[in-house]
MARNUBA-929391 format. One record per residue (C-alpha): residue in one letter; x, y, z. Coordinates in steps of 0.02 Angstrom, whole numbers, plus 50000, padded with zeros to 5 digits. Each point is the difference from the previous one (the first is absolute). Layout:
N
AXYZ...
REM end
This chain:
1031
M507835251747841N501495001149878S501824997850051K500405018749988K498665004350128I500594986150115F501805006349987L499445017950034Q499044994750156I501524990550065I501115015349975I498725011250089G499894987650143L501894999150020L500125019049998A498655001050133I500914987650110S501625009749977V499175016450049C499064992550146S501554991750067Q500625017550041N498435004150101N499754998050185D499354982850045W498425008250062E499765008849833N500314985249887Q498604988349947Y501274986649959V500584999250181T498604993450108Q501054990750129I501794996050046N500514984650097K498224996450057E499374982450027K498734993049878P498215001150064T499304985150094A498424994950090T499655007650170L500874988550126F499545009450159Y498855013950060D500835004350165D501524995750106S499264985050088S501274988649917Q501704998550085D500925004649841V499015016049969T500295016150099S498945015549982L500985016049971N498445010650022G500145013950127T500855016750024W501375003549872N501195014449973F499425011549861A500585015049902Y498915009349878Y500575009849847K498855010749896D500914994949842V501214986649946S501275013449959E500185003550188V500474982250048P501844997150046N500954989249876D500144985650122A498205002350061K500685002450177P499075013850090K500905010850126A498524999050119W498534988550024D498175001950042K498884985450047I498634991549900E498864985050021V500154985449879P498884995249918G499195016749964T499975013849872W501145014650032E498665012749947M498874994450143Q501445001650121G500405018149967Y501154999449848G499485006949831T498265001949931P498644987349963I499425002749821Y498374994149928T499924999749812N499034989049882Q500655000949821I501335013550006Y501734994550054P500695009650150F501575003149898D500335006249824K499494987249869N501634995549914P500354981450022P501114993450072F500555016250082I499385007850162A499905018950019G498755013450042I499345011550136N499954986150129G501814995149974N500434982050042P500074998250191V501084986550078G499924991450167V501534991550072Y499594986250124Q501174990850118T499814986250128Q501074986550080F499804981550027D500994986150082I500624984049921S500594986450120E500614987449872I500575002149820K500864983649956D499104990949859K498545011950019Q499025009049867I499375016750063Y498655010049914V499145016550030H498225000849938F499035016149969G498134997949973S499795016749913V501095015449973A499465015149898S500605003449875A501814994249983F501494997550113Y501824995550019L500524988350140W501625000250099I500534987350130N501475005450107D500365014149876Q500104987649856K498815003249858V498934984549976G498785004449863Y498535009849935S498134997149982Q498465008549933D498164995149992S499135007850149W498764986150032S500984983849981P501264992250118A501865002949984T501134986550071F501905001050004N501254986550045I501185009350118S501034985050055S501645006849929Y499745017350079I499674995550181K501084996650150K499744991250163G499225011550129K499275017049961N499655004949820T499395016249924L498685001149864R499795016349904M498815004649860Q499845014749883V498175000949949F499465010649853R498265007450000W499934998049812S500944990249870D499734994749820G498944986350077S498795013650057Y499455002049820L499194982850022E499255005050168D498795013749950Q498594992550103D498535010850054G500445002750183W501135008450125R501825000649945M501054995450152S501744993650032G501014989050115I499964982350067F498174995049997R500054981850054D500964988250114V501894998249997F500704983150048L501724992750026V500044981849945E501374988050054K500064983449910E501154985149988A501084998349846V498704988949919H498215005750028I498285001049922K499955014549880D498294998649918Y498514988749972F498464999549890A498494989650050K498884997549849T498314991850023D498794991949878L498274994050044I499574982849930A498194994950030A499824999150190G501884999050021A501515010249953K501814999849949L501415009750081N501545004149898L501385007050107K501595008149937I501365003850128D501585010249965L501514999150114S501365013050023N501774993350003N501115015049970L501514991550080G499864985049885Q499844986950134K499674982049952L498194995250022K500184981150019K499625000450186Y498535011749983N498194994449987I498375009349976H498514994650102I498275006649965S498364997150088L498245006449976K498765001150143D498165004350001S499175012550116D499854986750136G501874996849996K499844983149914T501414996049880I499274996049829A501634999149902Q501874999150031Q501534996549896E501885000450023V501215001349854H501835003949972A500365018549989D500525008649840A500105017849938Q498204998049944V498814986550056N498314996149923L498734989750095S498194995549972S498614992250102E498244994949954F498514999650115S498384990849970S499075012050113I500385018050042K499115015250069P500185013949871W500435017850051S498725013349957N499535017150060E498494992250086V500924985950087P501875003750001H500654982550038L501875001050030Y501284986250017T501675001650088L501474996649886D501634996250092I501624999749901Q501534994250096L501804999749944K500984987150099K501814994750007G499904982750069K498825002050146E500465018150029L498705012849950I500895013249897D498575010649937E498114999750003V498605009449914Q498204998450055S498565007649904K498144998749975I499454994449828G498304997649923F499364988949861K499125011249876E499785001449814V499695015449892A499534998149818L499115008749857S498564991249913D499544999549817K498605012150046N501345012050063E499474997350179L501185000750147L499964983050084L500474997450182N500194981650038G499024996249843K498515011550032P499625017149922F500505013750119I499495018450011I501305011950071K499165011750124G501555009750036V500805016050055N501655008649966I501105001950154V501345013450008E501184998250147H499655014950110D500025004950183P499455017550055I501445001350125Q501354988949926G499695003749817K500674985549896Y500514989350148I498594988150046T500024990550164K499504981850009D498555004350115R499305012149872M500174987149862E499034987250101K498665012650047Q499775003949815I499834981749952K498674997450133L499035015149937L500134994149820K499264983350047Q498625008150102Y499495010749852N499914985249880I501525005149898N500814984449928T501505006949906I501305013650018R501085007549865T501655006050071A499965017249922H501205002949923Y501454989850063P500314984350104A499395002150178D500904995650160P500354981150004Y499044998350162L498405005449913Y500064984649887K500234988950151L498425007650074C499084997749835D500484981649999E499374997850178Y498405010249990G499494995649824M500265015649896L500434998849816V501395010849930I500395008049833D501855002650026E500625015349906A501775003649945N500825016450046V499835007249826E499105016349964S500615013749885Q498435009849959G500995016250007M500794994649835K498264997349925Y499634985549883E500635005349830E501754997949929A500825007650155S499294985950105L501364990350089A499064984049958K500525003049820D501825003750039A501114984549993S501305008250113W498744998650142E499594981549973K501164994050137A499215011550128H498244994749952V500354981450003E501015000250161R498585008250094L498774986849944E501254986350039A500355006850174M498154999850040M499644982949930Q501504991650079R499605007550170D498144995949999K499884984149895N499564988550144H498485009550061P498364991249957S499085016550017I500755006949839I498924997149847L500695012449871W501705007649963S499785018149946F501325008749894G499685016750084N498915015049969E499955013949872A501714995749932G499635000249814N500124984649891G501344993149888I501494988449987N500385000850185M498274993450044E500284985949877A501644996350088M499104999950167Q498754987349934R501384988649940R500895000750167A498394997650097K499654983949909E501774993950029I499785002250187D498194994650026M498764992649879S498704996850135R499305017750011P499375011549861T500795017049969H499095016549998Y500145017749931H498855013549932I500795008949850I499654992449830D500845011249870G501334990949901G499364982650039V499544989950152A501304988350074Y499164996750168D498604987850045T498625010950075Y499415017549959G499975013350135G499225013949896G499945007649828I499024994949842I498575012150032K499645014450119F498455011050005G499444992049838K501595003949902P501534989249955N501345001250134T501714992350018F500415002150184G498605007150108R499094992850148Y498465006850091Q498874994249860S498145003150017V498724986650034D499465001749818D501814997149944M500064984150103E498354994349926Y500755002549827L501584990250045G498944986050071K498814998949853T501315001349862G501264989350092T501875001650020D501434988649947R500574998050180P499265003350173Y499655018150042L500295006850175L499555018250032N501505002250113E499505017750049F498225006150015A498805008850119H501205014250040S499585002450184M500565017950024G499095009050139N498124997350004S499904986949863T499854981749948G498345001749910N499144986849890L501184986450064Q498674986549995E499765002749813Y501854996449970V499934983950101D498434994749907V500855001649831F501574991150063E498924985350050K499015000349837Y501384996249874P501324986250013N501435010349927L499755014150126I500964993250148G499675014450120G500825016050056C501045008850130I499355016050079W501185014850008D500464999850141W500044993450178V500665013750114D500025019049992Q501835005049985G499875014650119L501425004250119T499535005050176K500515018050033S499685013050134T499545018049965S501665004550082G500924990049867L500404983850093Y499964983649904G500864983249996N501014995550154K499725017350073I498214995050043E500024993450177D498284991850014E499554991249838N498274994150054A499495016950070S500575008949843H498994988149892E498445002350104Q500185018849978S500324997949814K498314991649984L499145015550069P499785016949915G500815015750068T501324991850111D501885002350012F500384984349897Y499544995449823W500554988549859A501125008849878Y500234996749814G501075006149856G500605017950019S499784999950189F501884999450028G500525012549866D500344985049887T500235003849817P499404993449882N498454993250083S498344992649950G498975007050143R498724988550077F500024987049861C500764988150127I498415000450104N499074985749915G499754987350138L498564989350056V500675002650176F500765015250083P501895000750029D499834992150173L498984985849920T498325006350065P498634993449883S498615010949930S498354998249908K501034996949843T500734984550080Q498274993850046E499465001949819V501474989249945K499574986850128K498224998949933A500475000049815Y501394987250025Q499044987750110D499974982049940I498254995850057A498605007049893F498155000750040K498525002149883L498205002750053I498794988249912D498375003050091F499825011550150K498264994250050Q500574981950008G501715003950071K500964992049856I501775005249958Q501444993249897I501734998550076S501564998949890N501654993950070K501385008249899Y501374992450106H501004985849921V500204987950146T499105008050147N498364991750046L498755012550066K499874989050154S501485010450058F498835014650030D498545003950113F498555008049907E498555010250061W498585009749924L499265015950071L498395008649959L499765018650029K498365009249996N500185018649973G501794998350060E499614990450160E500564981950019I498504988650022K500814983049972R501714991749998V500244981549960P501644990349987F500214986249871E501304988649922V500514997649819D500914984749934L500655004849829L501604995249910G501085012649910L499465006749829S498214994350032K498275007650018I498494995150102D498225006450018I499344999850177K498495005450099L500475009950153P499604990450159D498585006250110W499435011949864K498265007350009P499345012449870E499655017550062T498325007649956D500145018450050S499865008749832G500485016850075G501684994850072E501714999649916Y500894983550027V501854996649983L500654982249992Q501834998250046I501104984549988S501664998650091A501414987149994M501244999550145L501544989750042K499524984650097N501734998150073E501445011550040E501215002649857K501785006350000W499385016649932A498315002250087S499034994350152K498494988650006G498425009049948F500885011949882E498825004349857I500694995049831A498515003349886F498255007650003E498585005149888E498365009450018W498415003149903V498785014150029M498154996349979A499145016849974P498285002350076Q498584994749885N499125016250047Q501275013949980P499915012250147E499495017749964L500585015950085P498365007550062L499835016250098K498615000250129S499775012850135D498605008650095S501125014450052K499955016649912V501405008549905K500365018649991V500905009249861D500885016850018E501195009849891K501405011250060D501215007849876N500724985449900Q499414987150125L498444989449993I499624993950176I498884985250032T499434995750175A499334982450029S499714992650173E501695000750089H500935004349841L500565015549908F500604998649820S500895014549919F500235000049811N501175012149910K499035006149849E501515007549915K500974983650009G498464989049983M500494988650144L499534994650174Q501095011350108K499564995350179V498974988050105I499625003550183K499174987550117N499815003150186D501355013449996E501234988349911E500555002249820P500164982949915I500415009849841F500735017150029D500945005349844G499104992649854M499544983749914A500545002949821L499804989749844S501714993949942F500754990649854Y501794999950066R501074988650105A501845001650041P500854990849856V500584982450037D501614994349920N499064989149876D498945014649939L501455003049881S498984992449859F498765014450021K501305013650026K499825008749831D498104999450009W499965007450174E501315013149966N498895005949860F498324998250087R500635005150174P498724991450113D500955008050146S499525017749949L498394999849900A499175017149996C498274998550078K498555011049944V498284999550082N498705000849864S498454998950108F499544998450183D498174996450034V499084995550159E498244994150037V499074992050145L499044984849944E499074987250107G500875006250156N501754998549925V501165013349932K500644996849825L501525009349936S500404998649816I501765005549956A500684999949822K501865002949974T501314999349866Y501804994650031N501125006449861S501734994049960K501215014749996N501004992449858S498614994749882Q498195002649949S499494984350092G499184998150167I498664992750111S498205005250025T499214995050165H498275000950073E499844997150187M498354997750091F500135001650189T498404994350085I499985004050186S498684992650115G499345007150162D501054988150103G501605005949918V500294985849878V500725005249832L499704990749837V501255004649865A499664996349817L501405004149879K499905000149811V501655001649907Q500225003949814Y501525004449897F500385011349853G501455003549883D501244989949899D501464999650123L499274989650139P501154988250095K499864981349973S499654998250186L499675011750146P500884998050166R498354999750095I498235006750008G499465004550175Y499955012550142T501355006150117A499465006650170K500985008550139I499464992950167P500585002550181K501534990650062S498904991450129Y499254990149856D501424987649995E499134983150015V499074990849863N498834985249986W499514993449830Y499234985549908G500984996049844K501694993449946G501314999650136P500955000550107G501345007349886S499875012349857S499214995049836Y499645007049828N498934994749855D501474990449923R500804994450164K498674993550117T499974981049986G501234998550145M498785008750117R498354992750056M498285006350045G499605003450182I499675013050132Y501615008350055Q500605013150121A501595010249984S500825016050057I500535013649880D501814994450023D499554982049960L499195005549838F501555009149938T501364991349898N501615009850015Y500714997249827I501825005349986K499525013349873P498365007050069Q498544996949884A498164995650002N499724985450116G498824992050125N498474998149889R498694987350055S498904993149862E498364990749982V499345009850150R498164998050040W500035012150147V501295009550100K499865008750168V501315013250043G500245005550180N499184994250160Q499075015250067N498815007649872P500714988349868I499915002749813E499114985249921I500084997349811K499134987249893G500004998449811A498674994149881K501444989749931P501634995650088I501115015150029N501815003450049F500665010150145S501625005450082L500345009850158Q501685008850018K500945013850087F500695006849836D499155006549844A500414994949823Y501075015349966Q501094997050152L500284982149947A500385005049821K501305013350040S500944990350135R501524990349941F500274991050165T498894994650143Y500845011150129Q499355015249903L498194995650039K499295011250137E498284997450076N498625012649967E498855007150133F498644989349922N499814982849923I499574996049820L498544988749957N499894994249819I498354992649941D500294992749828L498634994249885E501344993749883H501854998550036G501304996549866P501124984749985V501784998950064G500644989449855N501824996949958G500365015149892S501635005950079C500874987449888G498644990849909P498325000849914S498555011350036P498674992650115L498714988649920Q498565008949916K498714992750117Y500825008450150K500185017549928V498885014150059K499485004749825P499275017149959E498264993449967A498345007450058K499464992150164V498845002650147Y500484996450181Q499065000550164F500464998750184K499295005050168I500845008850145K499355000250177F500795011950125
REM end
């Protein structure tokens, strides 16, 4: 760059500073904080220390719809009340807004304007100070969105922005002995909000704990415990910073440190003279490393003493752990290659919004461990400090993500990552996160943020990251303009084409990246978009992660559905009196409560239900999706070598856990019934394999039976996150009968055939079958004065769209499987060998094209009322869809048919690309048990790999396929599910719906990702199906 260009840039920069200096602080990217303390490590999590007082509770509050309405001194004339911490939107002030990419204000950085105004909340509380001499008094805010001014006793103290990092102010010179008043003016949006365009609910207020901290003049300000593993031992490097704002002499001060193991035994201690900064180191010949499997923690005690008097003390739990990158571009945890089996976690509570209680955090961590998830990515900002404490204790790895996302600016030249005037804001957010969280052994990667473009500001973040901490790699996902960070999070290729920023790559893309290699480790930090009925072909992703060294894993998007609990009368947030009861109702269709999403509150702009992407429901209730994750992510793998001899291979994917920690058992099913169960032990070190013969195994000789061998691994002892006997891994193999069963029809009873108008009536034994000749379908079945089918059993190719059917949207809008025009081409009947045979040929034409489906159905009805259905399907035309939703029959049956028994995959729902988490067996369920009440109603409740199903108890309907079939039983038809936006809109019919599917389409990940894998699609190819129904 020549000198003229450099001079011109300097002039432009000075002009920008001059202009921005005239802006409001909250509309000025150069002003990110005023009089705020530098970020430090977390020194406390509650008020259990004598020098920490919680200011949480009921505060005075005044709400203003726009900043222009706030009095000049921010002193309201009247006060309401509000709970702190908490969002003001969930306490009756303003509107919760859900938007993904679009800013909720006009895009014109750094200014804030638009239809939503810029609401302001003024908070006030009081606190007492008993002693002020030689004291240093601080007020600490865990999280305030998005920016605020602080007054103490009507004296303006300072300003802060960054919604998700702490703000600490030294208020020593503003306080008085006795009662003091704290007041805050909180802005809903500020220039900092341009860096907070995260996909999620936009809420405001004080989200995390507020503490008053009273310290002596000299006290511990910060510390950094760095650990290095050396063979079987380790080294601890400890840096301690003291605060001495009053300039006291430190000659009489000493620092004493000790380190104790989990048994309370002191393994190291030192005492040195105090200084502004003290560096200490200790080496250990033997140490227990921290890992997600065995989270060994040591208690570090730092004491500041003046003579023998204890002046200040910090206690924390530290772990000895090492993260590195290998020359193969592997991620190494304590020296061993590690696969991230992760999930993105967005902080969300269906009642509190963005305020998360400690109990909910701990419940989430326990669930994550139970479902074999080993890593969380804090999407897309630093989480509550307490979460990291839990991760340290439970053994959960963390990708810690800076509060930087500006996707609303896109990624080209307007990107704030390319604008030097925003460098300070970018770097400070990274620094705040790293300084706060640096001592947590659970953190393995520092992430620069999400969808924030790429440029000079990312390079600046990398430089600062390495100045603070060289022990952990950095991470980001946008590659245009160069790569400054250590590990990829996306980009390079997507759907077979070059890509600079995307995630949600296909399995084929990941195969390509693995085969061709990458110049640094590649983490797919968002994949398997779990919106609604979803999370298909997950196992294939995990397989490819484990196949190539440079593919270090992935993080599913995301953990929890971000629905807000709402009543049909409009109540939400703190207006809901019984949280548990409202959640139970929200999980049921047609009740007075439901989970709301974008647009439900009149919020504009909004991104609809794109926030409903969770593996668990808003109240943390798991689903079949969660079970699929548990199976795909398990760290014990099983391979069948020889069924007849009972030989299997067991692979231990854990690093340090010996499989002696688990109780194993094998089960053998014959035609769904358990015939044998045998416990056994496995002694196998981590990252090892072993071939074994199952104990007490005897080969089965019945060639006509179907056998299923199942292996299960369960916790031998109680863990912090699960009880003894909790299943952690399983596998099963189905041994099909050597002699495949046929579907014969045998009967000595006679059948009678009559015709009346458009009806063909067949009488057989106790049964009457009525076929509609005009529609070419079975219209009615009567048995002993009951009607098991009373309003038709029609061939259907349609299901209510699931959210991930988006990848087929254009195809289906063109082909319209929901409204194919049916024409009966022929309807023939004959009596042959005592059975009635109906041959029905039909054509299903697409209304929008010259394509369609030709079908030939053969109904063979025996004298005892058994029906054999043979279906031949062919296709014509050039505009056929890549995949059909389903091929099967839909029958209307009486409401009394509300219980089901089946032999197939269960107990939860399953699909052809999401069934590994379910296992074969004989199950029983009610119609309500079979229904999954997705927040946006859609197709659900399918059971796959079904050998037989029996519906109802009296005069049951029994169905068996020549090959495994699918079924679902529901109170709502596909059209009701499709047109309903919310679950409360679902109203029961006067009948139930039985779906018998010969093929049922995949669920995939297409709401924000690739189309389902080819092998799972219901392709428009000529096929023949057969099944038998007994009434």
